[in-house]
C-alpha positions in Angstrom: 0.0 0.0 0.0 1.6 3.2 -1.2 1.8 6.2 1.1 0.0 9.4 0.2 2.8 11.3 -1.6 3.5 15.0 -1.0 3.8 16.8 -4.2 4.7 20.5 -4.9 2.5 22.8 -6.9 3.2 26.2 -8.3 2.7 28.2 -5.1 5.1 25.9 -3.2 2.3 24.2 -1.2 1.9 20.5 -0.8 -1.1 18.3 -1.2 -1.9 14.6 -0.5 -2.8 12.3 -3.3 -5.1 9.7 -1.8 -4.3 6.0 -2.5 -6.7 3.1 -2.9 -7.2 2.5 0.8 -10.9 2.9 1.9 -11.7 5.5 4.5 -13.1 4.6 7.8 -16.8 5.8 8.0 -16.7 9.4 8.9 -20.4 10.3 8.4 -22.5 11.7 11.1 -23.8 9.3 13.7 -26.3 9.6 16.5 -24.8 11.1 19.6 -25.0 9.2 22.9 -25.7 10.6 26.3 -22.5 11.7 28.0 -20.6 12.4 24.8 -20.5 16.1 25.5 -18.6 15.4 28.7 -16.4 12.6 27.3 -13.1 14.4 27.8 -14.2 15.6 31.3 -15.1 12.0 32.2 -11.8 10.7 30.9 -10.0 13.3 32.8 -11.9 12.5 36.0 -10.7 8.9 35.7 -7.1 10.2 35.5 -6.7 8.9 31.9 -5.5 12.2 30.5 -2.4 14.2 31.7 -2.4 17.1 29.2 -3.8 18.3 25.9 -1.9 19.8 23.0 -2.3 22.5 21.7 -4.1 24.2 24.5 -6.1 26.3 22.0 -6.9 25.5 18.4 -7.0 28.1 15.6 -10.4 27.0 14.2 -11.9 24.5 16.6 -11.2 23.5 20.2 -10.5 19.9 21.2 -13.7 19.5 23.3 -15.8 20.7 20.3 -14.7 17.7 18.3 -16.5 15.4 20.7 -19.6 17.4 21.3 -21.4 16.0 18.2 -23.3 19.3 17.7 -21.4 20.6 14.7 -22.2 19.4 11.2 -19.7 16.9 10.0 -17.5 16.6 13.1 -18.9 13.4 14.5 -17.7 10.7 14.9 -13.9 11.5 15.2 -11.0 9.2 14.6 -8.2 8.8 17.3 -5.0 6.8 17.1 -2.2 5.6 19.3 1.0 4.0 18.3 2.6 0.8 19.7 6.2 0.0 18.6 6.9 -3.8 18.3 10.2 -3.8 20.3 9.0 -7.0 21.9 6.7 -9.8 21.0 4.0 -8.8 23.5 2.2 -5.8 24.8 2.6 -5.1 28.5 0.6 -3.4 31.3 2.3 -0.1 30.4 0.4 -0.3 27.0 -2.9 -1.2 28.6 -3.6 2.3 29.7 -3.4 3.5 26.1 -5.7 0.7 25.0 -8.3 1.6 27.7 -8.3 5.2 26.6 -8.9 4.1 23.0 -11.7 1.9 24.1 -13.4 4.7 26.0 -13.5 6.7 22.8 -14.7 3.7 20.9 -17.5 3.1 23.4 -18.6 6.8 22.9 -19.1 6.1 19.2 -15.7 7.3 17.8 -13.4 5.3 15.5 -10.0 4.3 16.9 -6.8 3.1 15.4 -4.1 1.1 17.0 -0.9 1.7 15.0 1.8 -0.9 15.1 5.2 0.7 14.3 6.6 -2.0 12.1 8.8 0.6 10.4 9.5 3.1 13.3 10.6 0.3 15.7 13.7 -0.2 13.6 14.8 3.4 14.4 14.1 3.3 18.1 12.1 6.0 20.0 14.5 8.0 22.2 11.6 9.4 24.4 12.1 8.7 28.1 15.4 6.8 27.5 18.9 7.6 28.7 20.6 5.4 26.0 19.9 4.0 22.6 17.7 1.0 22.2 19.2 -2.3 21.1 18.9 -2.4 17.3 16.4 -5.0 16.0 16.8 -6.6 12.6 13.9 -6.5 10.0 13.0 -10.2 10.5 12.6 -9.7 14.3 10.6 -6.6 13.9 8.2 -8.3 11.5 7.8 -11.2 13.9 7.1 -8.8 16.8 4.8 -6.7 14.8 2.7 -9.8 13.8 2.5 -10.9 17.4 1.6 -7.4 18.6 -1.1 -7.1 16.0 -2.6 -10.4 17.2 -2.4 -9.2 20.8 -4.2 -6.0 20.0 -6.9 -7.8 18.1 -7.4 -10.3 20.9 -7.9 -7.6 23.6 -10.2 -5.7 21.3 -12.3 -8.8 20.7 -12.5 -9.5 24.4 -13.6 -5.9 24.9 -16.3 -6.2 22.2 -17.6 -9.6 23.5 -17.5 -9.2 27.3 -17.9 -5.4 28.0 -20.7 -4.4 25.7 -22.9 -1.6 27.2 -25.8 -1.5 24.7 -24.5 1.6 22.9 -23.5 1.7 19.3 -19.7 1.7 19.3 -17.2 3.1 16.8 -14.7 0.9 14.9 -11.4 -0.5 16.2 -8.8 -0.9 13.4 -5.2 -2.2 13.7 -2.7 -0.8 11.1 1.1 -1.2 10.6 3.1 1.8 9.4 5.5 -0.4 7.5 2.7 -0.7 4.9 3.3 3.0 3.8 7.0 3.2 4.3 8.1 0.1 2.5 7.4 1.7 -0.9 9.0 5.0 0.0 12.4 5.9 -1.5 14.7 7.7 1.0 15.6 10.7 -1.2 12.0 11.2 -2.4 10.7 11.1 1.2 13.3 13.5 2.5 12.7 15.9 -0.4 9.0 15.9 0.2 8.9 15.9 3.9 12.3 17.2 5.2 11.8 20.8 4.1 8.8 21.2 6.5 10.8 20.5 9.7 13.1 23.1 11.3 16.2 21.9 12.9 16.0 24.4 15.8 12.5 23.1 16.7 13.5 19.4 16.5 16.6 20.0 18.6 14.6 21.8 21.2 12.6 18.7 22.1 13.2 17.6 25.7 13.8 14.0 24.6 16.5 15.2 22.1 18.1 17.6 24.6 18.3 14.9 27.3 20.0 12.5 24.9 22.4 15.0 23.4 23.7 15.9 26.9 24.2 12.2 27.8 27.6 10.5 27.5 26.3 8.3 24.7 24.8 11.1 22.7 22.1 10.5 20.1 22.2 8.7 16.7 20.7 10.0 13.5 18.2 7.1 13.6 16.8 8.2 16.9 16.8 11.9 15.9 14.7 11.2 12.9 12.1 9.1 14.8 10.0 12.2 15.6 9.9 13.0 11.9 8.5 9.6 11.0 5.9 9.7 13.9 4.9 13.2 12.6 4.4 11.7 9.1 2.4 8.8 10.6 0.0 11.4 12.1 -0.2 13.2 8.8 -0.9 10.0 6.9 -3.7 9.0 9.2 -5.1 12.5 9.1 -5.2 12.4 5.3 -6.5 8.8 4.9 -8.7 8.4 7.9 -9.6 11.9 9.0 -7.7 11.2 12.2 -7.4 14.4 14.2 -6.3 13.2 17.7 -3.2 11.3 18.7 -2.8 9.6 22.1 0.5 8.9 23.7 2.4 8.5 27.0 3.5 11.7 28.6 7.0 11.1 27.2 5.5 11.3 23.7 4.6 15.0 23.9 7.6 16.1 21.7 6.7 13.7 19.0 3.0 14.7 19.1 4.0 18.3 18.8 6.1 17.6 15.7 3.0 15.9 14.1 0.8 18.8 15.0 3.2 21.4 13.5 3.8 19.3 10.4 0.0 18.9 9.7 -0.9 22.5 10.6 1.9 23.8 8.3 0.8 21.7 5.3 -3.0 21.9 5.7 -3.8 24.7 8.1 -6.1 22.3 9.9 -6.2 21.7 13.6 -5.2 18.4 15.1 -4.6 17.5 18.7 -2.6 15.4 21.0 -3.6 13.9 24.4 -0.9 12.5 26.7 -1.5 9.8 29.2 0.1 9.3 32.6 2.9 6.7 32.7 2.3 3.6 34.9 5.1 3.1 37.3 6.1 0.4 39.8 6.0 1.0 43.6 9.6 2.3 43.3 8.6 4.9 40.7 10.2 3.1 37.7 8.3 3.1 34.4 6.7 -0.3 33.8 8.1 -1.9 30.6 10.6 -4.1 28.8 13.4 -1.6 29.0 13.1 -1.3 32.8 13.1 -5.1 33.1 9.8 -5.1 35.1 7.2 -5.7 32.4 4.0 -7.5 33.2 3.2 -8.9 29.7 -0.3 -9.4 28.2 0.7 -12.4 26.2 -0.1 -15.6 28.0 3.2 -17.2 27.0 5.1 -14.5 28.8 2.8 -13.8 31.8 0.1 -16.3 32.7 -3.5 -15.1 33.5 -2.7 -16.1 37.1 0.4 -13.9 37.2 -1.5 -11.0 35.7 -4.3 -11.5 38.2 -1.9 -11.6 41.1 -0.1 -8.4 39.9 -3.3 -6.4 40.4 -4.5 -8.3 43.5 -1.2 -7.3 45.2 -1.7 -3.6 44.5 -1.5 -1.5 47.7 -4.5 0.3 49.1 -3.1 3.7 48.1 -3.0 2.7 44.4 -6.1 0.5 43.9 -8.7 3.3 43.6 -6.6 5.0 40.9 -6.1 1.7 39.1 -9.9 0.9 39.2 -10.5 4.3 37.4 -7.6 3.7 34.9 -7.9 0.0 34.0 -11.6 -0.7 34.2 -14.9 0.5 32.7 -16.6 0.6 36.1 -18.6 3.8 36.6 -17.1 6.2 39.0 -20.0 6.0 41.5 -19.5 2.2 41.6 -15.8 2.6 42.3 -16.6 5.0 45.1 -19.0 2.5 46.6 -16.4 -0.3 46.4 -13.8 1.9 48.2 -16.3 2.8 50.9 -17.0 -0.9 51.6 -13.2 -1.5 51.6 -12.9 1.0 54.5 -15.3 -1.2 56.5 -13.7 -4.6 55.5 -10.1 -4.0 54.4 -9.1 -7.6 55.1 -11.3 -8.8 52.2 -9.3 -6.8 49.6 -12.4 -6.5 47.5 -11.2 -3.5 45.4 -8.0 -5.4 44.5 -9.9 -8.6 43.6 -12.4 -6.6 41.4 -9.6 -4.8 39.7 -7.7 -8.1 39.0 -10.9 -9.7 37.7 -11.8 -6.9 35.3 -8.3 -6.6 33.8 -7.7 -10.3 33.5 -11.1 -10.8 31.8 -10.3 -8.0 29.3 -6.8 -9.3 28.5 -7.4 -13.1 28.6 -11.2 -13.4 28.3 -13.5 -15.3 30.6 -11.6 -18.5 30.3 -8.4 -16.7 31.3 -10.1 -15.2 34.4 -11.5 -18.6 35.4 -8.0 -20.1 35.0 -6.5 -17.4 37.2 -9.1 -18.0 39.9 -8.5 -21.8 39.8 -4.7 -21.3 40.1 -5.3 -18.9 43.0 -7.5 -21.5 44.8 -5.0 -24.3 44.2 -1.9 -22.4 45.3 -3.1 -20.1 48.1 -6.1 -22.0 49.5 -4.8 -25.6 49.0 -7.9 -26.5 47.1 -8.0 -30.1 45.9 -11.1 -29.4 43.8 -9.2 -26.6 41.9 -6.2 -28.9 41.4 -8.4 -31.7 40.0 -9.9 -29.5 37.2 -6.6 -27.8 36.2 -5.1 -28.5 32.8 -1.4 -29.4 32.2 -0.9 -25.9 30.9 -2.3 -24.3 34.0 -0.2 -26.4 36.3 2.9 -25.5 34.3 2.0 -21.8 34.4 1.3 -21.9 38.1 4.5 -23.8 39.0 6.9 -22.4 36.4 9.9 -23.6 38.2 8.5 -27.1 38.8 9.9 -30.2 37.2 7.4 -31.9 35.0 7.5 -35.7 34.7 5.4 -38.3 32.9 5.4 -41.7 34.8 3.7 -45.0 34.3 1.7 -46.1 37.4 2.9 -49.6 38.2 1.0 -51.8 40.7 2.2 -51.1 44.2 3.9 -47.8 43.4 4.7 -46.1 46.7 5.3 -42.6 47.9 9.1 -43.3 48.1 9.1 -44.8 44.5 7.3 -41.7 43.2 9.6 -39.2 44.9 12.7 -41.0 43.6 11.3 -41.4 40.0 10.6 -37.7 40.0 14.1 -37.0 41.2 12.5 -35.0 44.1 14.6 -36.5 46.9 18.2 -37.8 47.2 18.8 -41.5 47.2 19.5 -43.4 50.4 18.5 -42.7 54.0 18.4 -38.9 53.7 15.6 -39.0 51.2 13.7 -41.6 53.2 13.9 -39.3 56.3 12.7 -36.3 54.4 9.4 -38.2 54.0 9.2 -39.5 57.6 10.0 -36.1 59.0 7.0 -34.5 57.2 8.9 -32.7 54.5 6.8 -34.1 51.6 3.2 -33.5 50.6 1.2 -34.8 47.6 -1.7 -32.7 46.4 -1.5 -30.4 49.5 -1.7 -33.5 51.9 1.4 -34.3 54.0 2.6 -37.9 53.6 4.9 -39.4 56.3 4.9 -43.1 55.4 7.4 -43.8 52.5 6.0 -47.3 51.9 2.4 -46.3 51.5 0.9 -47.2 48.1 -0.5 -44.4 45.9 -4.2 -44.2 45.9 -6.2 -42.9 42.9 -8.4 -40.0 44.0 -6.1 -39.1 46.9 -2.5 -39.1 45.7 -3.5 -39.1 42.0 -6.2 -36.7 41.0 -9.1 -37.2 38.6 -7.2 -35.4 35.9 -4.3 -37.9 36.2 -1.9 -35.5 37.9 -0.1 -35.3 41.2 1.4 -32.2 42.7 4.5 -33.2 44.7 5.9 -30.6 47.2 9.3 -31.1 48.9 9.9 -28.6 51.7 8.3 -25.2 51.4 9.0 -24.2 47.8 10.1 -27.1 45.6 7.3 -28.4 43.4 7.2 -31.4 41.1 4.3 -32.1 38.7 3.7 -35.7 37.7 1.4 -36.8 34.9 0.5 -40.4 35.2 0.2 -42.5 32.0 -2.0 -45.5 31.3 -4.2 -45.1 34.3 
């Protein structure tokens, strides 16, 4: 798909030649109650940090969403996600929730995968250059990211419907309009509209230029490509609003200035607060503390537990940011929490809402089963758990497949699973109470395994040695 090319005309202006791509529906649509206060509602939830520019030349940002001006409803909003890893993480979830709030109000939203820009590396919020990714790795990551975005969007559509007519959710990849661009042609068409002084003044650029490592040309040009992405989506999709983390303000400003200079039209940027750990570090791959949305990287149980463990001073804010619960309901939940803090009801509700959005109802059910099995020693939960769930729950556990011979004892099982040392020491570990099977302590090494007690209905046994060493045994030919 060719990008809209910028071409000169006699007066020195530039115009966009549309390509074959179909436009998202931009006709008028019935407004919904509450749309007029959409931005105010988002801000009340803490989703927005700041708007740019503060004042438009022809129209103000709130007017775009009032739906009372001919031709200005619905709007199209986008947010970019660079595929520097194979999965989204919790740091991206806030941007997705913000897009979903716009979608739920009847607006069209675009999740843009940066299949091209990821190869340059965004310098925003970083003290040193990102590790370079080759084209094959970026393509693989971009494909996985696209699948992740579509999965969460599908869960949102299926499980969080509210009876209103929603806007569309579209996933695009910017490599589709850069792959046919020639470098010199692109620089000749675009480069003349950016002033070096302005680009150099960006905080992200200034910070890197003053660092010992400095800044590469690739990183410096990142803001130019992000600005062009905004221009491209404005021309093709009528997109007038870009969302981004608070560290993206400089890139958003570049896009605004580029579009305004070329077209004279008003576009806007909205920045989102960054999600940080309890130590104040930004959550993400670079910081090494990412909580992933891909099940292969972070299981539904682990995601659920991440939110269940949130402290009381964060949970109300997170309920507003990461769920669609109405603000009065959140207020009620917190009032009940003051009366019964030991129940941790806000944390459990938060964890349930987020896990269901990311992993669907099946993922939430899995997380609850794992929680019961691990923290409440539930035999019933263990009996219905799949091999995958057990492996996710006990990631460090050894997994063995054994044949159940007649007369197999506790001692035989422990030795075949390499869970205890040979000789008297291993024998004593059992007699002294250091071994349990399926959460039940066993002290007789010679006792024969009993199906339904030592071996669960799903053909599995959970062997625990000491306090933290787990072994999963799958019995064959039962």
